[in-house]
N, C-alpha and C positions, 0 to 999 in steps of 0.2 A: 504494500500500500504506500502511495506517495504521501508526503506531508501535505496537509490541507491548509488553505488560507481561511482562518476562522473569523466569524463575526466576533466582535469584542464587546465586553460589558464592563463599565467602570462601576464599582461598588465600594463605598466607603474609601475613596481615593486609592483603590487598588484595581488594576486591570486584570480581567479574566478572559480566557478564551471560552466561547460558547461551544460546549462539547456536544450537547444533545438538546433537543427541544421537541415538545409536543404541544399542540394546541392551535389556536387560531388568532390572527390579528397582528403577527409580527410584520414589520415593514417589508413590503415587496414592491419594488418600483413598477413591476408589470401591472399591479392592481391600480396604479395611478396613470396608466396609459403609456408607459415606456415600452419600447421595443428594444430588447437588449441584444448585444452581440454575445451569444451564449458560449459557454465552454471556452473561455479565454485561455485556460490551461486546465490540465487535469487537477491541479491544485485549487482551482476555483470553479467548480462545476455549475454554480448558479449564475455566474456572470456579474456578480456584484458583491461588495462587502460592506456591512453596516457596523458602525460603532454606536453603542447605546450607553446610557448611564442610568443609574437608579438614584433619583434625587427626591428626597422627602417621600420615599416609598413609591414614587411614580417612575414608570419606564419611559425614557426619552431617547429618540434617535438624535445622535449628536454629530455623526459624520457618515458620509456615504461616498463610495467609489464604485463606478460602473463604466461600462462602455456601451454607448447608445448606437443603435443601428437602424436608421441613418443617424449620423452624429448631430444633426441640427434640430433634434427634438427638444421640447421643453418639458420640464417636470414641475408644474406649478406648486405642488405641495411643499417643495423645498426651495423654490425660487431659483434665480440664476446661479450657476455653479461658480465656485471660487477659482477653479482651475479647469481649463479646457486644453487638452494636448492630444491631437489626433494620432500622435506617434506613441503615446504611452500605453502601457498595458491596460490601464483604466483611463478612458478618454475624458471623463468628467469626474470632478471631485467637489464635494461640499464638506467644509471643515467646522463650521460654526452654527450647527443646527440645534434646535431645541423643540423638536416635534414630538408631542405626546403620542405614545403608541398604545392602542387599546388591546394589548395582548392578554388573552386568557389561556392559561396553560402552565407548563412547567419547563424550566431550563436547568441543565446541569452545566455548571461553570467550573473551569479549572485554571489554576495558576501554579507556578513553581514546577515547570516541566522537569521530570526526572530523567537525566541523561542516561544513556546506556540502553534505552529502548528505542524502537523505531519511532520516528517523529510522526505521530498521528493524534487524532482527537478522541482517544478513549480515556475515560475517567481514571482508570488505575495508573495511568502514566503521569499523573500530576500529584504533587505533594499536598496541595490544598484543593478540595473539591466542595462546592456548595450547590445545593438545590434551592432554586427560587420558584415559588408558585405565585402566579398572578391571577387576579380577577379584574378584567377590564383595565389593564395597565397599572394596577396597584399591587404591591407585594403583600401577600397574605401569609406566606411561609418563607422563612429563610433558615435553612437547615445546613449545618456544617457536616458534610459527609466524609471528611478527611480520614477519620479513624476507621470507618467502614472500608474504605479503599486501601488503607495501609494494611488492614488484616487480610484483605483479598490478595495484595501483593505478597504478603508473607506466606499465605497458602499456596500461591502460584509458585513461589520459590521452593517450598517444601516438595511440591510435586515435581518440579524440574530437577531437584537433587535426588529424587527417588526415596525420600524418607518413608520408612515402613508404614507409618500411620497417616500419611498425607491424604490418601483417598478417603479414609474415614473422617478426617478433619474437614475436608472439602464438603463431603456429604452432610456432616453436622452443621456446617456453616450455612449451607443452602437451606436446610430444614429448620434451622434456628435452635439446635440443641446446644445450650450453653455449656453443659458439662463436657461434652466432647470437643467443643470449639476451643476451649482454653488450653488444650494439650500443647 
């Protein structure tokens, strides 16, 4: 798997990669009439990258980079772009946005990428992992999942090293058996 270009989320002055998301209402320029030059690279399959921030528990779009096809389109919801460069990977960029995003769903965010693993956007590959749940753009759950994924990495390492009880520990972890999990 190639490394991916993630959407970013600023939360309490720390920047996270958006690892997973489910739900409706995240910003999608196509929903606002844009025709994108899709598949800019295998690392950016959507054709655009968003930066968000969580400010006073509200989700805001703060930056957007994309390639429009044709390049002379407008995107009224974000106004005129800050940068237009027809030769750049992303032909249009907006850097000073504050657009409320009515997202309802969940996001898994990661920061502190752990070197030594293939660069990808899977939660166990990050030292800090948070789950945010939104209702119409407002945070209703902010859960630190870092310990969960640290335990997962430890189990993954036990399996890789062939430790005798590793399979039982993984099974206990999946089933929630605390007694076996702690071995």
